[in-house]
PDB file with one MODEL, atoms N, CA, C and O in Angstrom:
MODEL        1
ATOM      1  N   MET A   1     109.717 -71.645  59.903  1.00  0.00           N
ATOM      2  CA  MET A   1     108.696 -72.016  60.872  1.00  0.00           C
ATOM      3  C   MET A   1     107.345 -72.158  60.193  1.00  0.00           C
ATOM      4  O   MET A   1     107.011 -71.382  59.298  1.00  0.00           O
ATOM      5  N   GLY A   2     106.557 -73.162  60.622  1.00  0.00           N
ATOM      6  CA  GLY A   2     105.233 -73.376  60.048  1.00  0.00           C
ATOM      7  C   GLY A   2     104.209 -72.451  60.664  1.00  0.00           C
ATOM      8  O   GLY A   2     104.322 -72.059  61.825  1.00  0.00           O
ATOM      9  N   ALA A   3     103.222 -72.112  59.883  1.00  0.00           N
ATOM     10  CA  ALA A   3     102.144 -71.261  60.389  1.00  0.00           C
ATOM     11  C   ALA A   3     101.243 -72.089  61.296  1.00  0.00           C
ATOM     12  O   ALA A   3     100.991 -73.266  61.036  1.00  0.00           O
ATOM     13  N   SER A   4     100.765 -71.463  62.354  1.00  0.00           N
ATOM     14  CA  SER A   4      99.870 -72.179  63.257  1.00  0.00           C
ATOM     15  C   SER A   4      98.478 -72.240  62.629  1.00  0.00           C
ATOM     16  O   SER A   4      98.007 -71.265  62.044  1.00  0.00           O
ATOM     17  N   VAL A   5      97.840 -73.377  62.757  1.00  0.00           N
ATOM     18  CA  VAL A   5      96.519 -73.581  62.190  1.00  0.00           C
ATOM     19  C   VAL A   5      95.507 -73.572  63.323  1.00  0.00           C
ATOM     20  O   VAL A   5      95.630 -74.319  64.294  1.00  0.00           O
ATOM     21  N   GLU A   6      94.505 -72.714  63.182  1.00  0.00           N
ATOM     22  CA  GLU A   6      93.464 -72.674  64.201  1.00  0.00           C
ATOM     23  C   GLU A   6      92.490 -73.808  63.946  1.00  0.00           C
ATOM     24  O   GLU A   6      92.091 -74.048  62.807  1.00  0.00           O
ATOM     25  N   GLY A   7      92.110 -74.497  64.997  1.00  0.00           N
ATOM     26  CA  GLY A   7      91.152 -75.576  64.864  1.00  0.00           C
ATOM     27  C   GLY A   7      89.748 -75.053  64.623  1.00  0.00           C
ATOM     28  O   GLY A   7      89.443 -73.887  64.877  1.00  0.00           O
ATOM     29  N   ARG A   8      88.917 -75.928  64.134  1.00  0.00           N
ATOM     30  CA  ARG A   8      87.529 -75.562  63.865  1.00  0.00           C
ATOM     31  C   ARG A   8      86.731 -75.412  65.150  1.00  0.00           C
ATOM     32  O   ARG A   8      85.845 -74.563  65.243  1.00  0.00           O
ATOM     33  N   PHE A   9      87.049 -76.244  66.144  1.00  0.00           N
ATOM     34  CA  PHE A   9      86.278 -76.258  67.385  1.00  0.00           C
ATOM     35  C   PHE A   9      87.099 -75.762  68.571  1.00  0.00           C
ATOM     36  O   PHE A   9      88.316 -75.940  68.626  1.00  0.00           O
ATOM     37  N   LEU A  10      86.408 -75.143  69.506  1.00  0.00           N
ATOM     38  CA  LEU A  10      87.034 -74.601  70.710  1.00  0.00           C
ATOM     39  C   LEU A  10      86.497 -75.311  71.946  1.00  0.00           C
ATOM     40  O   LEU A  10      85.331 -75.704  71.989  1.00  0.00           O
ATOM     41  N   LEU A  11      87.347 -75.470  72.941  1.00  0.00           N
ATOM     42  CA  LEU A  11      86.914 -75.914  74.258  1.00  0.00           C
ATOM     43  C   LEU A  11      86.136 -74.778  74.918  1.00  0.00           C
ATOM     44  O   LEU A  11      86.304 -73.616  74.549  1.00  0.00           O
ATOM     45  N   LEU A  12      85.293 -75.105  75.883  1.00  0.00           N
ATOM     46  CA  LEU A  12      84.570 -74.045  76.586  1.00  0.00           C
ATOM     47  C   LEU A  12      85.536 -73.086  77.275  1.00  0.00           C
ATOM     48  O   LEU A  12      85.265 -71.889  77.369  1.00  0.00           O
ATOM     49  N   SER A  13      86.658 -73.607  77.754  1.00  0.00           N
ATOM     50  CA  SER A  13      87.648 -72.741  78.393  1.00  0.00           C
ATOM     51  C   SER A  13      88.273 -71.771  77.394  1.00  0.00           C
ATOM     52  O   SER A  13      88.613 -70.643  77.749  1.00  0.00           O
ATOM     53  N   ASP A  14      88.425 -72.218  76.133  1.00  0.00           N
ATOM     54  CA  ASP A  14      88.937 -71.323  75.087  1.00  0.00           C
ATOM     55  C   ASP A  14      87.931 -70.213  74.789  1.00  0.00           C
ATOM     56  O   ASP A  14      88.308 -69.055  74.607  1.00  0.00           O
ATOM     57  N   VAL A  15      86.651 -70.576  74.741  1.00  0.00           N
ATOM     58  CA  VAL A  15      85.600 -69.590  74.510  1.00  0.00           C
ATOM     59  C   VAL A  15      85.580 -68.584  75.656  1.00  0.00           C
ATOM     60  O   VAL A  15      85.457 -67.380  75.432  1.00  0.00           O
ATOM     61  N   ALA A  16      85.702 -69.081  76.875  1.00  0.00           N
ATOM     62  CA  ALA A  16      85.723 -68.193  78.041  1.00  0.00           C
ATOM     63  C   ALA A  16      86.882 -67.203  77.946  1.00  0.00           C
ATOM     64  O   ALA A  16      86.722 -66.021  78.251  1.00  0.00           O
ATOM     65  N   ALA A  17      88.040 -67.688  77.527  1.00  0.00           N
ATOM     66  CA  ALA A  17      89.202 -66.804  77.385  1.00  0.00           C
ATOM     67  C   ALA A  17      88.954 -65.773  76.290  1.00  0.00           C
ATOM     68  O   ALA A  17      89.303 -64.604  76.454  1.00  0.00           O
ATOM     69  N   GLU A  18      88.360 -66.189  75.182  1.00  0.00           N
ATOM     70  CA  GLU A  18      88.066 -65.261  74.072  1.00  0.00           C
ATOM     71  C   GLU A  18      87.121 -64.154  74.522  1.00  0.00           C
ATOM     72  O   GLU A  18      87.316 -62.988  74.180  1.00  0.00           O
ATOM     73  N   LEU A  19      86.100 -64.519  75.287  1.00  0.00           N
ATOM     74  CA  LEU A  19      85.085 -63.555  75.717  1.00  0.00           C
ATOM     75  C   LEU A  19      85.437 -62.863  77.031  1.00  0.00           C
ATOM     76  O   LEU A  19      84.746 -61.942  77.464  1.00  0.00           O
ATOM     77  N   ASN A  20      86.514 -63.315  77.655  1.00  0.00           N
ATOM     78  CA  ASN A  20      86.946 -62.772  78.946  1.00  0.00           C
ATOM     79  C   ASN A  20      85.847 -62.911  80.005  1.00  0.00           C
ATOM     80  O   ASN A  20      85.530 -61.970  80.732  1.00  0.00           O
ATOM     81  N   VAL A  21      85.281 -64.118  80.065  1.00  0.00           N
ATOM     82  CA  VAL A  21      84.272 -64.459  81.070  1.00  0.00           C
ATOM     83  C   VAL A  21      84.685 -65.782  81.712  1.00  0.00           C
ATOM     84  O   VAL A  21      85.668 -66.395  81.295  1.00  0.00           O
ATOM     85  N   SER A  22      83.949 -66.217  82.709  1.00  0.00           N
ATOM     86  CA  SER A  22      84.297 -67.462  83.390  1.00  0.00           C
ATOM     87  C   SER A  22      83.848 -68.678  82.585  1.00  0.00           C
ATOM     88  O   SER A  22      82.954 -68.590  81.743  1.00  0.00           O
ATOM     89  N   ASP A  23      84.484 -69.810  82.859  1.00  0.00           N
ATOM     90  CA  ASP A  23      84.086 -71.070  82.235  1.00  0.00           C
ATOM     91  C   ASP A  23      82.620 -71.374  82.543  1.00  0.00           C
ATOM     92  O   ASP A  23      81.888 -71.853  81.677  1.00  0.00           O
ATOM     93  N   SER A  24      82.194 -71.095  83.781  1.00  0.00           N
ATOM     94  CA  SER A  24      80.813 -71.404  84.162  1.00  0.00           C
ATOM     95  C   SER A  24      79.820 -70.528  83.400  1.00  0.00           C
ATOM     96  O   SER A  24      78.712 -70.976  83.105  1.00  0.00           O
ATOM     97  N   GLN A  25      80.193 -69.299  83.079  1.00  0.00           N
ATOM     98  CA  GLN A  25      79.305 -68.453  82.283  1.00  0.00           C
ATOM     99  C   GLN A  25      79.130 -69.038  80.879  1.00  0.00           C
ATOM    100  O   GLN A  25      78.024 -69.052  80.339  1.00  0.00           O
ATOM    101  N   VAL A  26      80.225 -69.518  80.296  1.00  0.00           N
ATOM    102  CA  VAL A  26      80.139 -70.122  78.965  1.00  0.00           C
ATOM    103  C   VAL A  26      79.310 -71.396  79.029  1.00  0.00           C
ATOM    104  O   VAL A  26      78.486 -71.641  78.147  1.00  0.00           O
ATOM    105  N   TYR A  27      79.512 -72.206  80.052  1.00  0.00           N
ATOM    106  CA  TYR A  27      78.728 -73.434  80.211  1.00  0.00           C
ATOM    107  C   TYR A  27      77.236 -73.099  80.263  1.00  0.00           C
ATOM    108  O   TYR A  27      76.423 -73.775  79.632  1.00  0.00           O
ATOM    109  N   HIS A  28      76.878 -72.062  81.011  1.00  0.00           N
ATOM    110  CA  HIS A  28      75.472 -71.653  81.103  1.00  0.00           C
ATOM    111  C   HIS A  28      74.965 -71.185  79.737  1.00  0.00           C
ATOM    112  O   HIS A  28      73.840 -71.513  79.360  1.00  0.00           O
ATOM    113  N   MET A  29      75.765 -70.432  78.994  1.00  0.00           N
ATOM    114  CA  MET A  29      75.366 -69.955  77.671  1.00  0.00           C
ATOM    115  C   MET A  29      75.093 -71.128  76.729  1.00  0.00           C
ATOM    116  O   MET A  29      74.147 -71.103  75.942  1.00  0.00           O
ATOM    117  N   VAL A  30      75.942 -72.159  76.825  1.00  0.00           N
ATOM    118  CA  VAL A  30      75.789 -73.349  75.981  1.00  0.00           C
ATOM    119  C   VAL A  30      74.562 -74.151  76.406  1.00  0.00           C
ATOM    120  O   VAL A  30      73.755 -74.541  75.561  1.00  0.00           O
ATOM    121  N   ARG A  31      74.417 -74.401  77.699  1.00  0.00           N
ATOM    122  CA  ARG A  31      73.302 -75.219  78.200  1.00  0.00           C
ATOM    123  C   ARG A  31      71.955 -74.541  77.979  1.00  0.00           C
ATOM    124  O   ARG A  31      70.945 -75.221  77.799  1.00  0.00           O
ATOM    125  N   SER A  32      71.927 -73.213  77.990  1.00  0.00           N
ATOM    126  CA  SER A  32      70.672 -72.489  77.776  1.00  0.00           C
ATOM    127  C   SER A  32      70.331 -72.370  76.295  1.00  0.00           C
ATOM    128  O   SER A  32      69.217 -71.980  75.947  1.00  0.00           O
ATOM    129  N   GLY A  33      71.284 -72.703  75.417  1.00  0.00           N
ATOM    130  CA  GLY A  33      71.059 -72.583  73.980  1.00  0.00           C
ATOM    131  C   GLY A  33      71.433 -71.235  73.417  1.00  0.00           C
ATOM    132  O   GLY A  33      71.297 -71.004  72.216  1.00  0.00           O
ATOM    133  N   GLU A  34      71.904 -70.335  74.267  1.00  0.00           N
ATOM    134  CA  GLU A  34      72.299 -68.998  73.810  1.00  0.00           C
ATOM    135  C   GLU A  34      73.478 -69.082  72.836  1.00  0.00           C
ATOM    136  O   GLU A  34      73.533 -68.344  71.853  1.00  0.00           O
ATOM    137  N   LEU A  35      74.411 -69.983  73.117  1.00  0.00           N
ATOM    138  CA  LEU A  35      75.591 -70.180  72.274  1.00  0.00           C
ATOM    139  C   LEU A  35      75.561 -71.609  71.740  1.00  0.00           C
ATOM    140  O   LEU A  35      75.646 -72.556  72.521  1.00  0.00           O
ATOM    141  N   PRO A  36      75.441 -71.782  70.421  1.00  0.00           N
ATOM    142  CA  PRO A  36      75.384 -73.134  69.855  1.00  0.00           C
ATOM    143  C   PRO A  36      76.671 -73.915  70.119  1.00  0.00           C
ATOM    144  O   PRO A  36      77.773 -73.378  69.998  1.00  0.00           O
ATOM    145  N   ALA A  37      76.514 -75.188  70.481  1.00  0.00           N
ATOM    146  CA  ALA A  37      77.656 -76.056  70.756  1.00  0.00           C
ATOM    147  C   ALA A  37      77.241 -77.498  70.492  1.00  0.00           C
ATOM    148  O   ALA A  37      76.061 -77.805  70.317  1.00  0.00           O
ATOM    149  N   ILE A  38      78.239 -78.372  70.469  1.00  0.00           N
ATOM    150  CA  ILE A  38      77.978 -79.801  70.309  1.00  0.00           C
ATOM    151  C   ILE A  38      78.646 -80.555  71.452  1.00  0.00           C
ATOM    152  O   ILE A  38      79.616 -80.087  72.047  1.00  0.00           O
ATOM    153  N   LYS A  39      78.101 -81.735  71.744  1.00  0.00           N
ATOM    154  CA  LYS A  39      78.710 -82.643  72.720  1.00  0.00           C
ATOM    155  C   LYS A  39      79.346 -83.770  71.933  1.00  0.00           C
ATOM    156  O   LYS A  39      78.717 -84.345  71.045  1.00  0.00           O
ATOM    157  N   ILE A  40      80.588 -84.087  72.253  1.00  0.00           N
ATOM    158  CA  ILE A  40      81.282 -85.158  71.540  1.00  0.00           C
ATOM    159  C   ILE A  40      81.983 -86.074  72.525  1.00  0.00           C
ATOM    160  O   ILE A  40      82.209 -85.715  73.681  1.00  0.00           O
ATOM    161  N   GLY A  41      82.319 -87.253  72.051  1.00  0.00           N
ATOM    162  CA  GLY A  41      83.087 -88.192  72.860  1.00  0.00           C
ATOM    163  C   GLY A  41      82.252 -88.902  73.903  1.00  0.00           C
ATOM    164  O   GLY A  41      81.107 -88.543  74.175  1.00  0.00           O
ATOM    165  N   GLY A  42      82.867 -89.923  74.478  1.00  0.00           N
ATOM    166  CA  GLY A  42      82.197 -90.745  75.469  1.00  0.00           C
ATOM    167  C   GLY A  42      81.823 -89.996  76.730  1.00  0.00           C
ATOM    168  O   GLY A  42      80.842 -90.339  77.389  1.00  0.00           O
ATOM    169  N   ARG A  43      82.595 -88.973  77.074  1.00  0.00           N
ATOM    170  CA  ARG A  43      82.294 -88.198  78.276  1.00  0.00           C
ATOM    171  C   ARG A  43      81.440 -86.984  77.979  1.00  0.00           C
ATOM    172  O   ARG A  43      81.146 -86.194  78.876  1.00  0.00           O
ATOM    173  N   GLY A  44      81.037 -86.826  76.720  1.00  0.00           N
ATOM    174  CA  GLY A  44      80.150 -85.717  76.355  1.00  0.00           C
ATOM    175  C   GLY A  44      80.779 -84.359  76.555  1.00  0.00           C
ATOM    176  O   GLY A  44      80.184 -83.480  77.179  1.00  0.00           O
ATOM    177  N   GLN A  45      81.970 -84.180  76.035  1.00  0.00           N
ATOM    178  CA  GLN A  45      82.646 -82.894  76.169  1.00  0.00           C
ATOM    179  C   GLN A  45      82.060 -81.892  75.182  1.00  0.00           C
ATOM    180  O   GLN A  45      81.775 -82.229  74.033  1.00  0.00           O
ATOM    181  N   TRP A  46      81.887 -80.671  75.639  1.00  0.00           N
ATOM    182  CA  TRP A  46      81.306 -79.614  74.816  1.00  0.00           C
ATOM    183  C   TRP A  46      82.369 -78.994  73.926  1.00  0.00           C
ATOM    184  O   TRP A  46      83.518 -78.818  74.329  1.00  0.00           O
ATOM    185  N   ARG A  47      81.955 -78.661  72.688  1.00  0.00           N
ATOM    186  CA  ARG A  47      82.810 -77.931  71.757  1.00  0.00           C
ATOM    187  C   ARG A  47      81.962 -76.873  71.065  1.00  0.00           C
ATOM    188  O   ARG A  47      80.795 -77.098  70.744  1.00  0.00           O
ATOM    189  N   VAL A  48      82.581 -75.706  70.841  1.00  0.00           N
ATOM    190  CA  VAL A  48      81.926 -74.601  70.141  1.00  0.00           C
ATOM    191  C   VAL A  48      82.678 -74.367  68.845  1.00  0.00           C
ATOM    192  O   VAL A  48      83.895 -74.184  68.844  1.00  0.00           O
ATOM    193  N   GLU A  49      81.954 -74.375  67.757  1.00  0.00           N
ATOM    194  CA  GLU A  49      82.588 -74.115  66.469  1.00  0.00           C
ATOM    195  C   GLU A  49      83.002 -72.642  66.399  1.00  0.00           C
ATOM    196  O   GLU A  49      82.230 -71.748  66.749  1.00  0.00           O
ATOM    197  N   ARG A  50      84.216 -72.414  65.947  1.00  0.00           N
ATOM    198  CA  ARG A  50      84.755 -71.055  65.872  1.00  0.00           C
ATOM    199  C   ARG A  50      83.804 -70.118  65.105  1.00  0.00           C
ATOM    200  O   ARG A  50      83.577 -68.983  65.526  1.00  0.00           O
ATOM    201  N   ALA A  51      83.254 -70.595  63.985  1.00  0.00           N
ATOM    202  CA  ALA A  51      82.341 -69.774  63.184  1.00  0.00           C
ATOM    203  C   ALA A  51      81.084 -69.407  63.987  1.00  0.00           C
ATOM    204  O   ALA A  51      80.579 -68.291  63.866  1.00  0.00           O
ATOM    205  N   LYS A  52      80.575 -70.345  64.811  1.00  0.00           N
ATOM    206  CA  LYS A  52      79.392 -70.063  65.636  1.00  0.00           C
ATOM    207  C   LYS A  52      79.711 -69.019  66.698  1.00  0.00           C
ATOM    208  O   LYS A  52      78.873 -68.177  67.021  1.00  0.00           O
ATOM    209  N   LEU A  53      80.926 -69.075  67.241  1.00  0.00           N
ATOM    210  CA  LEU A  53      81.329 -68.067  68.220  1.00  0.00           C
ATOM    211  C   LEU A  53      81.372 -66.692  67.558  1.00  0.00           C
ATOM    212  O   LEU A  53      80.904 -65.711  68.136  1.00  0.00           O
ATOM    213  N   GLU A  54      81.926 -66.616  66.356  1.00  0.00           N
ATOM    214  CA  GLU A  54      81.982 -65.333  65.649  1.00  0.00           C
ATOM    215  C   GLU A  54      80.577 -64.816  65.349  1.00  0.00           C
ATOM    216  O   GLU A  54      80.320 -63.620  65.479  1.00  0.00           O
ATOM    217  N   GLU A  55      79.664 -65.706  64.950  1.00  0.00           N
ATOM    218  CA  GLU A  55      78.275 -65.305  64.712  1.00  0.00           C
ATOM    219  C   GLU A  55      77.645 -64.783  66.007  1.00  0.00           C
ATOM    220  O   GLU A  55      76.923 -63.786  66.000  1.00  0.00           O
ATOM    221  N   TYR A  56      77.927 -65.468  67.112  1.00  0.00           N
ATOM    222  CA  TYR A  56      77.403 -65.053  68.416  1.00  0.00           C
ATOM    223  C   TYR A  56      77.897 -63.642  68.759  1.00  0.00           C
ATOM    224  O   TYR A  56      77.123 -62.792  69.200  1.00  0.00           O
ATOM    225  N   ILE A  57      79.186 -63.412  68.550  1.00  0.00           N
ATOM    226  CA  ILE A  57      79.767 -62.099  68.855  1.00  0.00           C
ATOM    227  C   ILE A  57      79.122 -61.019  67.989  1.00  0.00           C
ATOM    228  O   ILE A  57      78.773 -59.951  68.490  1.00  0.00           O
ATOM    229  N   GLN A  58      78.962 -61.289  66.694  1.00  0.00           N
ATOM    230  CA  GLN A  58      78.331 -60.310  65.806  1.00  0.00           C
ATOM    231  C   GLN A  58      76.891 -60.032  66.247  1.00  0.00           C
ATOM    232  O   GLN A  58      76.435 -58.890  66.198  1.00  0.00           O
ATOM    233  N   GLY A  59      76.186 -61.063  66.673  1.00  0.00           N
ATOM    234  CA  GLY A  59      74.829 -60.875  67.178  1.00  0.00           C
ATOM    235  C   GLY A  59      74.793 -59.999  68.415  1.00  0.00           C
ATOM    236  O   GLY A  59      73.887 -59.182  68.580  1.00  0.00           O
ATOM    237  N   LYS A  60      75.775 -60.168  69.281  1.00  0.00           N
ATOM    238  CA  LYS A  60      75.855 -59.344  70.491  1.00  0.00           C
ATOM    239  C   LYS A  60      76.144 -57.890  70.150  1.00  0.00           C
ATOM    240  O   LYS A  60      75.620 -56.984  70.797  1.00  0.00           O
ATOM    241  N   TYR A  61      76.988 -57.659  69.122  1.00  0.00           N
ATOM    242  CA  TYR A  61      77.222 -56.285  68.666  1.00  0.00           C
ATOM    243  C   TYR A  61      75.911 -55.660  68.188  1.00  0.00           C
ATOM    244  O   TYR A  61      75.612 -54.511  68.514  1.00  0.00           O
ATOM    245  N   ALA A  62      75.133 -56.417  67.415  1.00  0.00           N
ATOM    246  CA  ALA A  62      73.856 -55.906  66.906  1.00  0.00           C
ATOM    247  C   ALA A  62      72.892 -55.617  68.049  1.00  0.00           C
ATOM    248  O   ALA A  62      72.250 -54.567  68.067  1.00  0.00           O
ATOM    249  N   GLU A  63      72.785 -56.550  69.012  1.00  0.00           N
ATOM    250  CA  GLU A  63      71.914 -56.335  70.180  1.00  0.00           C
ATOM    251  C   GLU A  63      72.332 -55.097  70.955  1.00  0.00           C
ATOM    252  O   GLU A  63      71.486 -54.317  71.392  1.00  0.00           O
ATOM    253  N   THR A  64      73.626 -54.919  71.124  1.00  0.00           N
ATOM    254  CA  THR A  64      74.132 -53.778  71.872  1.00  0.00           C
ATOM    255  C   THR A  64      73.826 -52.471  71.142  1.00  0.00           C
ATOM    256  O   THR A  64      73.463 -51.478  71.773  1.00  0.00           O
ATOM    257  N   ALA A  65      73.971 -52.467  69.818  1.00  0.00           N
ATOM    258  CA  ALA A  65      73.678 -51.263  69.039  1.00  0.00           C
ATOM    259  C   ALA A  65      72.217 -50.858  69.202  1.00  0.00           C
ATOM    260  O   ALA A  65      71.915 -49.673  69.348  1.00  0.00           O
ATOM    261  N   VAL A  66      71.305 -51.837  69.177  1.00  0.00           N
ATOM    262  CA  VAL A  66      69.882 -51.550  69.380  1.00  0.00           C
ATOM    263  C   VAL A  66      69.674 -50.992  70.782  1.00  0.00           C
ATOM    264  O   VAL A  66      68.962 -50.003  70.956  1.00  0.00           O
ATOM    265  N   TRP A  67      70.287 -51.617  71.777  1.00  0.00           N
ATOM    266  CA  TRP A  67      70.120 -51.157  73.155  1.00  0.00           C
ATOM    267  C   TRP A  67      70.613 -49.723  73.317  1.00  0.00           C
ATOM    268  O   TRP A  67      69.964 -48.915  73.981  1.00  0.00           O
ATOM    269  N   VAL A  68      71.758 -49.405  72.713  1.00  0.00           N
ATOM    270  CA  VAL A  68      72.323 -48.054  72.815  1.00  0.00           C
ATOM    271  C   VAL A  68      71.373 -47.041  72.169  1.00  0.00           C
ATOM    272  O   VAL A  68      71.155 -45.956  72.709  1.00  0.00           O
ATOM    273  N   ARG A  69      70.808 -47.401  71.008  1.00  0.00           N
ATOM    274  CA  ARG A  69      69.858 -46.494  70.347  1.00  0.00           C
ATOM    275  C   ARG A  69      68.618 -46.275  71.202  1.00  0.00           C
ATOM    276  O   ARG A  69      68.091 -45.165  71.267  1.00  0.00           O
ATOM    277  N   GLU A  70      68.153 -47.334  71.854  1.00  0.00           N
ATOM    278  CA  GLU A  70      66.922 -47.238  72.649  1.00  0.00           C
ATOM    279  C   GLU A  70      67.144 -46.664  74.040  1.00  0.00           C
ATOM    280  O   GLU A  70      66.182 -46.333  74.733  1.00  0.00           O
ATOM    281  N   ASN A  71      68.383 -46.544  74.452  1.00  0.00           N
ATOM    282  CA  ASN A  71      68.714 -46.041  75.793  1.00  0.00           C
ATOM    283  C   ASN A  71      69.792 -44.974  75.700  1.00  0.00           C
ATOM    284  O   ASN A  71      70.910 -45.172  76.174  1.00  0.00           O
ATOM    285  N   PRO A  72      69.456 -43.835  75.086  1.00  0.00           N
ATOM    286  CA  PRO A  72      70.479 -42.792  74.910  1.00  0.00           C
ATOM    287  C   PRO A  72      70.935 -42.240  76.266  1.00  0.00           C
ATOM    288  O   PRO A  72      70.186 -42.207  77.243  1.00  0.00           O
ATOM    289  N   MET A  73      72.171 -41.819  76.273  1.00  0.00           N
ATOM    290  CA  MET A  73      72.698 -41.194  77.480  1.00  0.00           C
ATOM    291  C   MET A  73      72.004 -39.851  77.643  1.00  0.00           C
ATOM    292  O   MET A  73      71.888 -39.086  76.686  1.00  0.00           O
ATOM    293  N   SER A  74      71.546 -39.568  78.848  1.00  0.00           N
ATOM    294  CA  SER A  74      70.935 -38.269  79.073  1.00  0.00           C
ATOM    295  C   SER A  74      72.048 -37.261  79.348  1.00  0.00           C
ATOM    296  O   SER A  74      72.983 -37.527  80.103  1.00  0.00           O
ATOM    297  N   GLU A  75      71.921 -36.122  78.728  1.00  0.00           N
ATOM    298  CA  GLU A  75      72.952 -35.106  78.943  1.00  0.00           C
ATOM    299  C   GLU A  75      72.743 -34.457  80.287  1.00  0.00           C
ATOM    300  O   GLU A  75      71.619 -34.296  80.761  1.00  0.00           O
ATOM    301  N   ARG A  76      73.853 -34.088  80.887  1.00  0.00           N
ATOM    302  CA  ARG A  76      73.799 -33.459  82.207  1.00  0.00           C
ATOM    303  C   ARG A  76      73.166 -32.084  82.096  1.00  0.00           C
ATOM    304  O   ARG A  76      73.483 -31.305  81.196  1.00  0.00           O
ATOM    305  N   GLU A  77      72.276 -31.803  83.014  1.00  0.00           N
ATOM    306  CA  GLU A  77      71.641 -30.491  83.024  1.00  0.00           C
ATOM    307  C   GLU A  77      72.669 -29.443  83.400  1.00  0.00           C
ATOM    308  O   GLU A  77      73.508 -29.679  84.270  1.00  0.00           O
ATOM    309  N   PRO A  78      72.611 -28.274  82.747  1.00  0.00           N
ATOM    310  CA  PRO A  78      73.571 -27.209  83.116  1.00  0.00           C
ATOM    311  C   PRO A  78      73.384 -26.754  84.557  1.00  0.00           C
ATOM    312  O   PRO A  78      72.273 -26.762  85.087  1.00  0.00           O
ATOM    313  N   ASP A  79      74.493 -26.356  85.184  1.00  0.00           N
ATOM    314  CA  ASP A  79      74.424 -25.892  86.586  1.00  0.00           C
ATOM    315  C   ASP A  79      73.719 -24.584  86.716  1.00  0.00           C
ATOM    316  O   ASP A  79      73.580 -24.065  87.823  1.00  0.00           O
TER     317      ASP A  79
ENDMDL
END
């Protein structure tokens, strides 16, 4: 059996599945510039490069780490 080859570009629906969010959330991320993407073809279909998605995810990990440091969980006061 041949090994499956992952494509360079993903459909917005593929990105949504990867991130476990809705297609409309991904569309908003792309249209707002939060997630880099390109429009191709006569109908202007959106594509996200796999490497850009990975960079986006790593950036979100970094943002989350900063947020966690700046918003520590308060310990419960003893009864």
